[in-house]
Backbone as numpy.savetxt, mean C-alpha at the origin, in Angstrom:
# Nx Ny Nz CAx CAy CAz Cx Cy Cz
-7.91 -1.72 0.35 -8.69 -0.35 0.39 -7.83 0.89 0.54
-8.50 1.74 0.06 -7.83 3.22 -0.06 -7.60 3.64 1.39
-6.39 4.26 1.60 -5.64 4.48 2.69 -5.08 3.47 3.75
-5.08 2.37 3.22 -4.55 1.55 4.27 -3.06 1.47 3.73
-2.44 0.63 4.82 -0.89 0.92 4.69 -0.47 -0.75 4.79
0.57 -0.58 3.88 1.16 -1.97 3.51 2.76 -1.88 3.71
3.20 -3.04 4.43 4.48 -3.39 4.47 4.99 -4.47 3.89
6.03 -3.55 2.80 6.69 -4.79 1.86 7.70 -5.78 2.46
7.85 -6.82 1.61 8.81 -7.67 2.10 10.46 -6.79 2.00
10.67 -6.31 0.53 12.17 -5.58 0.63 11.76 -4.07 0.66
12.69 -3.49 1.15 12.75 -1.97 1.64 12.99 -1.38 -0.09
12.38 -0.07 0.12 12.49 0.94 -0.79 14.11 1.41 -0.98
14.74 1.93 -1.81 15.88 2.16 -1.81 16.19 3.66 -0.82
15.24 4.28 -0.20 15.07 5.11 0.72 15.50 4.35 2.08
15.06 3.18 2.21 15.18 2.48 3.55 13.61 2.17 4.07
12.55 2.33 3.67 11.25 2.38 4.02 10.81 1.20 3.40
9.96 0.44 4.45 9.39 -0.81 3.91 7.80 -0.21 3.85
7.22 0.91 4.28 5.60 1.41 4.80 5.58 2.06 3.57
4.32 1.91 2.96 3.42 2.42 1.62 2.09 2.69 1.85
1.35 3.50 1.49 0.18 3.94 1.46 -0.79 3.61 0.24
-1.62 3.23 0.47 -2.54 2.85 -0.84 -3.15 4.05 -1.41
-3.42 4.62 -2.49 -3.56 5.82 -2.86 -4.61 5.81 -4.23
-4.42 4.49 -4.85 -5.16 4.22 -5.87 -5.40 2.95 -6.46
-6.59 2.32 -6.60 -7.31 1.06 -6.52 -7.59 0.98 -8.17
-7.44 -0.45 -8.84 -7.85 -0.69 -10.04 -7.06 -2.12 -10.67
-6.78 -2.04 -11.92 -5.86 -3.21 -12.14 -4.60 -2.76 -11.71
-4.00 -1.73 -11.56 -2.53 -1.47 -11.08 -2.98 -0.74 -9.36
-2.27 -1.02 -8.48 -2.46 -0.54 -7.33 -1.50 0.91 -6.88
-1.82 1.83 -6.92 -1.21 3.15 -6.58 -0.40 3.13 -5.05
0.62 2.94 -5.04 1.20 3.29 -3.65 2.06 4.65 -3.36
2.30 5.06 -2.30 3.32 6.25 -2.06 4.09 5.80 -0.53
5.46 5.91 -0.69 5.96 5.62 0.09 5.99 6.56 1.22
5.73 6.38 2.48 5.80 6.88 3.84 6.90 7.49 4.28
8.11 7.09 3.76 9.35 8.29 4.08 9.72 9.25 2.70
9.65 8.99 1.64 10.30 9.91 0.72 9.24 10.56 -0.33
7.91 9.56 -0.31 6.86 10.09 -0.89 6.80 9.95 -2.43
7.76 9.00 -2.65 7.81 8.44 -4.20 6.62 7.88 -4.49
5.84 7.49 -5.28 4.75 7.20 -6.11 5.04 6.24 -7.06
4.19 4.81 -6.90 4.71 3.60 -7.86 3.46 3.29 -8.03
3.27 2.32 -9.32 2.16 1.72 -9.49 2.38 0.45 -9.80
1.87 -0.60 -9.20 2.38 -2.01 -9.00 1.20 -2.80 -9.74
0.95 -4.10 -10.48 -0.28 -4.78 -10.57 -0.40 -5.55 -9.41
-1.69 -6.10 -9.38 -2.41 -6.32 -8.55 -1.80 -8.27 -8.07
-1.35 -8.58 -8.97 -0.69 -10.14 -9.04 0.66 -9.49 -8.15
1.34 -8.63 -8.59 2.73 -8.24 -8.14 2.81 -8.00 -6.74
1.57 -7.25 -6.41 1.27 -6.73 -4.68 1.32 -7.68 -3.85
0.44 -8.85 -4.34 0.08 -9.75 -3.51 1.43 -10.40 -3.07
2.13 -10.63 -4.11 3.83 -11.37 -4.12 4.58 -10.63 -3.06
4.77 -9.30 -3.29 5.33 -8.29 -2.50 5.25 -8.05 -1.33
4.26 -8.22 -0.90 3.55 -7.31 0.46 3.69 -8.70 1.66
4.07 -7.99 2.60 4.35 -8.47 3.53 3.23 -8.60 4.90
2.71 -7.33 5.08 1.70 -7.31 6.20 0.59 -5.97 5.63
-0.65 -5.87 6.08 -1.41 -5.16 5.35 -2.04 -4.47 6.83
-2.21 -3.38 6.98 -2.41 -2.54 7.95 -3.77 -1.46 7.72
-5.04 -2.07 8.08 -6.05 -1.19 7.60 -6.03 0.12 8.13
-6.50 0.90 7.06 -6.84 2.28 7.44 -7.65 2.65 8.78
-7.69 3.81 9.29 -8.79 4.09 10.58 -9.94 4.59 9.95
-10.05 5.03 8.78 -11.09 6.00 8.25 -11.97 4.59 7.79
-11.88 3.23 7.34 -12.40 2.21 6.83 -13.40 1.44 7.60
-14.15 2.50 8.71 -14.99 1.46 9.33 -16.04 1.12 8.36
-15.98 -0.54 8.83 -17.16 -1.33 8.33 -18.41 -0.95 8.69
-19.27 -0.29 8.09 -20.47 -0.26 8.89 -21.77 -0.58 7.83
-22.72 -1.41 8.19 -23.77 -1.77 7.15 -25.08 -1.25 7.59
-25.67 -0.64 6.91 -27.18 -0.01 7.33 -28.10 -1.19 7.20
């Protein structure tokens, strides 16, 4: 979901492994939380490279 944080297996060249999801679709848009670099990764590749998903605080699952 949007605004979730993702911890990747391999670190970015800046040293960070923490990324924020900013776009969903066929490609997932991520922003490095240390240097602000933006990347687009296909869903399949993200599933392989992701270590842990941290849900965003604004993603309350409420059903009416």
